[in-house]
C-alpha positions in Angstrom: -10.5 28.1 -21.4 -11.9 24.6 -20.8 -12.1 21.9 -23.5 -14.1 18.6 -22.8 -14.0 15.4 -24.7 -16.2 12.3 -24.1 -15.0 8.7 -24.2 -16.8 5.4 -23.7 -15.7 2.0 -22.3 -17.5 -1.1 -21.0 -16.2 -2.8 -17.9 -17.2 -5.2 -15.1 -16.6 -4.7 -11.4 -17.8 -5.9 -8.0 -18.5 -3.5 -5.1 -17.1 -5.1 -2.0 -15.5 -3.1 0.8 -12.9 -5.3 2.6 -13.6 -3.5 5.9 -17.2 -4.8 5.9 -18.4 -8.4 6.4 -20.3 -10.1 3.7 -23.7 -9.3 5.1 -22.9 -5.6 5.5 -21.5 -5.5 2.0 -24.7 -7.0 0.6 -26.7 -4.5 2.6 -24.7 -1.5 1.5 -24.1 -2.5 -2.2 -27.1 -4.7 -2.9 -26.9 -6.4 -6.3 -23.7 -4.5 -7.1 -22.1 -6.9 -4.5 -22.8 -9.9 -6.7 -19.7 -12.2 -6.3 -19.7 -12.7 -10.1 -19.6 -8.9 -10.6 -21.7 -6.9 -13.0 -21.0 -4.5 -15.9 -21.6 -0.9 -17.0 -21.2 1.1 -20.2 -19.2 4.0 -18.8 -19.1 7.5 -20.3 -15.9 9.4 -19.3 -15.8 13.2 -19.8 -12.3 14.7 -19.6 -11.9 18.4 -19.3 -8.6 20.2 -19.7 -8.0 23.9 -18.8 -5.5 26.3 -20.1 -4.8 29.3 -22.3 -5.0 29.1 -26.0 -1.7 28.2 -27.7 -0.3 30.0 -30.7 -2.2 27.4 -32.8 -5.4 28.4 -31.1 -5.9 25.3 -29.0 -5.7 24.5 -25.3 -4.3 21.0 -26.2 -4.5 19.3 -29.5 -7.6 17.0 -29.4 -5.6 14.2 -31.1 -3.1 14.4 -28.2 -5.9 14.3 -25.6 -7.3 11.3 -27.4 -3.9 9.6 -27.4 -3.5 10.1 -23.6 -7.0 9.1 -22.6 -7.2 6.1 -24.9 -3.7 4.8 -23.8 -4.2 5.4 -20.1 -7.8 4.5 -19.6 -10.0 3.4 -22.5 -7.7 0.8 -24.1 -6.6 -0.5 -20.7 -10.1 -0.8 -19.1 -12.5 -1.5 -21.9 -14.0 -5.0 -21.6 -12.0 -5.8 -18.5 -12.9 -6.7 -14.9 -11.6 -3.8 -12.9 -11.3 -5.9 -9.7 -9.5 -8.8 -11.3 -7.6 -7.6 -14.4 -6.0 -4.3 -13.4 -3.3 -3.5 -11.0 -4.5 0.0 -10.4 -7.6 -1.4 -8.7 -5.9 -4.0 -6.5 -7.1 -3.3 -3.0 -9.5 -0.6 -4.2 -13.3 -0.9 -4.0 -14.1 0.2 -7.6 -17.0 2.6 -6.9 -17.7 5.3 -9.4 -15.8 7.7 -7.1 -12.7 5.6 -7.0 -12.8 4.9 -10.8 -12.9 8.6 -11.5 -10.0 9.2 -9.0 -7.9 6.5 -10.6 -8.7 7.8 -14.1 -7.5 11.2 -13.0 -4.2 9.8 -11.7 -3.6 8.1 -15.0 -4.6 11.0 -17.3 -3.2 14.1 -15.4 0.6 13.4 -15.9 0.1 12.9 -19.7 -1.8 16.2 -20.0 0.9 18.1 -18.1 3.6 16.5 -20.2 1.9 17.2 -23.5 1.4 20.9 -22.8 3.3 23.3 -20.6 0.2 25.3 -19.9 -2.8 22.9 -20.0 -3.9 21.0 -16.9 -6.5 18.3 -16.2 -9.4 20.2 -14.7 -12.2 17.6 -14.3 -13.0 13.9 -14.8 -16.7 13.1 -15.0 -17.7 9.4 -15.0 -21.2 8.4 -15.9 -21.9 4.9 -14.6 -25.6 4.9 -15.5 -28.0 7.4 -17.1 -28.8 8.5 -13.5 -25.5 8.1 -11.7 -22.4 10.2 -12.3 -19.5 11.5 -10.3 -17.1 14.5 -10.9 -13.5 14.6 -9.7 -11.4 17.7 -9.7 -8.2 16.3 -8.4 -8.7 16.8 -4.7 -7.4 14.2 -2.3 -9.7 11.4 -1.3 -10.7 11.6 2.3 
């Protein structure tokens, strides 16, 4: 069975790929390459999968809240991802990379909290029209 919870946080970032020169970064990322950065009100959906426990839950929702808030929301809310957080050092914080990093921070806590539940999906909405879904596969 799958259980999904939704979380929100606001954060700033700048899209700038170190392998591209400034002109190419501007061409690829447009206004998102602004040297001062820009912000989003992110919506993060976290889905855990597993069998029902004897209590009738896949994972207690309060435990999922504790994990996601400690590992992502409380750390990233109202922060500059590029400048304030070690997990984004050397990473171009695209929506894809933010979802991948969120997975890496959340998955161990889910596994530790329940012997049977696993993180199944992280969905990150960057805007009303832009979202990514990550299922734990390796980035290529």
